[in-house]
Structures are given as C-alpha cells and as structure tokens.
N, C-alpha and C positions, 0 to 999 in steps of 0.2 A: 813089665814095661813100665817106669815109674812115671808118673804124672804129677806127685804132690809137689805143690809150689809152682805150678805151670798152666797156663793159662790155655785152654785149647780154642785156636784162631780157626777160623772157617772162609776158607778162600772160595772164589766163586766155582759155582757148580751147575752150570747152564745144563738144560734139558732140554730135547726137542718135542714139540707138541703140534698138534692138528692145527693150530689156529697161530696168527703171527703178533710179532711184537716182540720187545727186548730192547728198543734204541736208548731207554733212561738207563736198562741194567748195563748195555754196552759203555755208556756214559760213566758210572759209577764203577766200574772196572777197569777205567782208563783206556779205553778203546780210542785210537784217533779217528776213524770211519765209524761212525753211527748210523745203523740201520735197523728197521722192524725184518724180522725174519721169524723162520720157523723155531727159534730159541728165545721164547719170551719167558721162562721159568728159571730161576736158581733154587735148588734145592738144598734145604739146609742141613747140616748134621745129619744126612740120611742114610738109615739103614734100609731103605726100599727100593726096590727096583721100578723103573718106569717100564710101563706097557705099551709101545708104540708099534702102529702097522707097518708091515715090512722092515722093521727095525728090529725083529725079535734076536736077531744075532749079535746085536751090540747089548754091551753090558752099561745102561743108563740109570742115572738117578743116585747111584752109590758115592757117598761124598769121601773126599780125602781130606785131611784135616791138617794143622802144625801144631806142635809143642811148643809153647812160649815162642821165643825167636827162632828157632831152628827150622829151615826152611826145609828140611826133611819132609816130604809127605808120609801121611800114614792112614791105611785103610781104616774107616771110622769104625765099622762093625768088628774088625778084628781088634781094635784098640778096646772095645768094650766088653768084648769077651776075653781080653786077659785080666780084667780085674772087674767084674759087674758090680760088686758090693761098691767099690771105692768110688767107679763113675756114675753109677744110678742109684747107688743109696742101697744099704743092707735089706731094708722091708721092699723095695722095688724088685730088687733083684731076687728074692725070696719068693715072689709072686710070678715075674716076668723073666726071669733069666737076664740074658744080655740084651733082650730086646728094650729101647727106649718106649715102645708104644707110642711113637709122637713123629709126625714129620710135620716140618716147617717150609715153607715156601715164600719167596718172593715172586710175584707174578706182576707183568707189564704188558698187559694186552693193547694192541694198537687197534683191535677192531672188537666188535661184541663176541663173547664166546658163543659156542653151539649152545642152543636148550639141551639141557643134560639134567639127569638125576643120579644120585648115588644110593646103594642099597644101605640100611641100616644094618648095625652089628650083628643083630639077632636075624637077618635076613641072610646074611652072607655066612654066618656059621652054620645055618640050618638048611639053608640049598645051594651055597658054594663052596663049601668046605674050605671056607678062609676064615681065619682068625678074627679078622677087622673088617667093619663096614668103613662109610667114609662120611661121618658126621664131621663138618667143618666150620670154620670161624673165619671172617676178615676182619683185619686192622688198615683201614684206609691211611697209608702214609703219604700220598703227594697225589696230583693229578695234573694232566698234561696242560700247558697252558694254550694251545692250539685246538682245544675242542671247541665243536661248533655249537655245543648245548652243554646245558647243567650236566655234571657225572651223575650216573645212574646204576644200577641194576635191577635184574628181574628176580624175585623170590616168591614162591608160591604161587599158586592159581587163585588170580582175585574172583576169575569167572571158571570155576572148575568144568571142563567138559565131562561127558559120561565118558566109561572106558570104550564102549563102542566107537563113540565120536573122534576121543582121541586116536584109537586105532588107525580109523579113517583118515585123519590128518597128517598121521605120522606115513601112513603108507603111500598118500598121495604127495606128501611134502607139501601139505599147504601152509606155508609158513605165516602168512600174513592171518589164517585162522589161528595158528598157534600163537602168536605174537597177541591175538586179540584175547586171549586166555589171562593176560598179564596185564600190569601197571607198570610203568617205570617209577621204581622207588627211588626218590634224590639220596644221595649220600654226600659226606663231607669229609676233608681230613680230619685224623681223629675218631672218627666213628666205628663202633666195633660192633659186628652182627655175627651171629650164630645162625648156620643151615644144617637142620637134623637131617638124618639119612632120610631119604625118602621124599624129600620136599625138591620140586624141579626150581631150576633157578638158570641165570645166564647173568656174567659179569658184564658189564657195559664195558665202551672202549675209554683208555686212557687213563684208566687209575693204576697208581702202583701202589700193591697192597703187599701186608702180609699175610698169610693162609697158613692156619693152624689147623690141622686134621688128625684124623686115626691114620695111622702108617700104611695106607692100601692106594691102588691106583685104579679101583672098580669104577666104572663110568657108564651109563647108559646116555649115549649122545641120541636124542630123537631129532635133530637138525642134520642134514647129511653133508652139506656144502657151505663152507664159509672161507672167505677169503679167496675164491677160485679152487679151493682145494677140496675135492669129494671124498669122504670117508669110505675106504673100503669096508665091505660087509662084517668084517672080524673086527673093526673099531667102533661099532655100533651098539651092539648089544651083548656084550661081555661074552661073546661066542654062545650065545642063547639065540632064541626067536624072539620075537616082538611080544607074542602071547606071554611068555615068561616073563619077560620084562615089564609089563603092564601091571604085575604086580607088586613091584617096587615102588610106585608111584603113591604120592599122597595125594587123595582126590577132595580132602576137605578143603574149605576156601581159607584164604588166607587174606582177610580185609587188612585195610591200613592200619587199623588200630591193633589188630592180633601181631601184625609186623612189629609195630610200635613196641607192645609189651613182651612179644616172645622172641622177637630176632632182634633187635637192637639191645645193646649190652651196657648201659651207661655206666661210668666208674663209679665205684664205691670203696670209700676209705678204708685201707685195710690196716694200716701202722705207721708211726711215725719213724722215719730214720734217723733223724737229727733235728735240731731247733727248726730249719727251714725246709725239710725233706721227708718225703713221706710217699707210701706205696698204696697204688690202688687195685682192688680186684676189678678185672673184667669180666671174665668167666671164670665160675666156681663150679663146685660140684652140684650147686643146686640146678645150674644151667644143663649140666651134662656130664656124665661119670667119664667122658674119654678124654679129657684134657682139661687145663686150666692155664689162664691168661691174667697177668698182672702188669702193671705199669708203675714205674717209680720215676718221681720227679725229685731230683737232685739239685739243690742250690748251694749247698756247702760241702765240706771233706765229710765224708762217712766211711766206717769200717763195717764191713758184712762177713759173718760166717754162716753159711746156709748150711743145712742137713739136708736138703734136696738138689738136685741137677735141677739146670735149666737151660734152655737155647737164649740168648740175648741177642737185641738188635739195636743200636742207637737210633732213635726215632727223631731226634733235634738234639742240638749244641754239641759239644765236644766234652771229653774228660779225658784224665789219666788214669789208668788203673793199674795198680803196684799188687804183685803177688810174688812171693819168696824172693823180693829183692828185685824183681825185674819188672820196669815199668812199660807199659804199651798205650800209645797215644790212641783215642777212640773218636772217629769223625760219624757224620750222619751217614747211616745206612751200613756200618761196620757190623760185623756177627761173630759172636765167640760163645762157648759152651762152657758152663761153671760146673764141674765135677762136683758131686755130693760132698766127697772128702778132700776138696782142695784145702780147706781151711781159711784163715781171715785173709780177706783183700781189703785193700783201699781202694775208693773213687774219689777224685779229686776233679770236680767240674771247671769248665772254662768259658764262662763263671756257671752256667747250668749244663743240665743233660738230662734227657729223657731216654730211659730203658724199656722196651717191652720185652717180657719175659714171659716164654712160653715153657709149662711145665707138664711132665706126664699124667698120668690119671693118679688121682689121689689114692694112698693105700693106707 
C-alpha cells in the first residue's frame, strides 16, 4: 500500500477507562452534546490494545487512520506491517519490526485519577513476560476553566510508607493515609513531566494533556473506587496479588527538589527550522530510552524532510501542511503521523503554530 506523498491523518479513537472525563474531547471532536463519561481518552496512532475490566470481549485502543484526504479508514497496525521500513524507518524496523514502540494519548480527566503505579520495562520483561513496561510523560495542553483549585498532580511519595504500612493502607483502603504520602505538585499549561516506571502517581482533575508512554496498558491501581465506580479485582493488580505488586513500587522519597530536577523537563533548544522558527528537545535519551519528545515553534514557512517517523499534535496556532501537492489545514489539537520515508513537506503557519512531536526510542 503506497503512502508516499500522503500525510497520515489521525481521527479520534476514544477508549473506555475506569475514571470519568472526556467533555473537552467531545468538544474537539465536534459533538453537539458535551458530557464527561467513561471515555476520557483518545489513543493516537495506537497499535496497543486497551485492557478494560468486563470489556475483554471488545477490541479497544487500536487506531484507524486516513491516508491524505481519502476518507477510507485503514487499520494502523496493518498499514505499518505493509512497509515497516517506509513508515517507521529502516533502522527502527530492523530492531523492532512493525511495532512503533510508542503510544500517545490525549487524556481529559474530570476527576482525580486512581492512585496507581506502572512496572518498569525490566520488571515487565522479567516477571510479566511483557515486552514493555510503562514509563510515561505528560505535556499539559490546557486546563478547564471551572476548576475550584489550581491544577495539580501527585508524583512519587514525598513521605514514603514502609512496605508493610503501604500494604495495610491498600488492604484497608485508607485513602486519607495514602493521600498523606503525597503532596500536590502544581502544574501549568506547557509543562512537561516524566514519570518513570515504579513511581506512584495520580493525575488531578481538569487537565487536558498529551501522554507519551511505552506501548503497554500495565497498571497497578491501589485505590479501588473513584467517581462511584469500584474496580473489580481483575483491574487492580494486573491479575496478580498485592504482594507481587508491592515489588513494583519505588519507595524512595521524591521531595520537591527531586521532582524539579528529575520529573520536570524544561525545553532545550535543539535546532533552527528557519529564520524565526526552531525546535526544542523536551525529553531525550538522557531522560529515558523509551521515547523522545520535541516541540517545534514555527513563525514562518518552513520545509522539512525527516528521516524519522513521529506523531504530531498541534498545541497552539494553525497552519497549512502541504505534501505531495496536497494541502492540509491544521488547527489546535489536530493529530497526524509523519512516516520516516514521507519525503519533503512544507508548513505554512497562520501566523504561528506549535507542534508537539512524539518519537519512538532512539536507534
């Protein structure tokens, strides 16, 4: 199947989750009735299947995409398998085959998420027979204007419990004691944070964010009820017991200074894209081997010809992207995939545009 000269467009791919949200995603998708529900996430260019309690019979999470202006949907995983080197790059395909080794989502929670933790890649490979863990990163895109308090998230134990104390808290579902292990970490639009596997965390309500992560849905939820929904046993401990899952946790303290240095990822200038345009590194290999994140700030026409694939999200402004003689209008929060072998493409901002660019692991 030929893709050369064609942009890969990424329509909404809403996924059921155990928490509520999605009103902003409804608005972005053009829905007439806006409501928070159990579909608070949009999985972008995904070849990863979602794991949802009591919905195992449904295939959720896998993306359909469009080639250029053709409205015909294509299964993204099958598309990649038709030409792994062309879509993902020769070096990437030699190492990973047709797997992008990347999952990107838009998250739109209306409530605080469950306290949770994800395994590292080493833990997942050794003890779960899984190829990937779930190191993840957040880029804050917007904040709801009706929040009763400043936006925040929880990241790492500021006051770590002992293993036995944590076990008792979880068994008793002593949420006040669990919450007392954390401080609220203030966040703002434009912030980027990385959450390594093993670090307990929870997103606060009202954040619209891009989540960039390893391609897995492995999670230990150690808070069992949120928003009136009680997690079944199968959705708590990855199908294992609590004793097994306590080994996932990072019990080292994450004081605010450590969060500033190790979790927050300030931009670093990478390269010029033109006289008034540039690209920043947000997350590079020095932060994690799992993925890379960059941001381009474009204030004049630029031509690009990448040797790597990436998932792009418009975070501000508007532009026209032209490739193979086809012009595509881009507006805030539009999503697209740039194949490694796409060839040259032009970006004309109107008058400026910002792109969040999510790349697979460096090879």
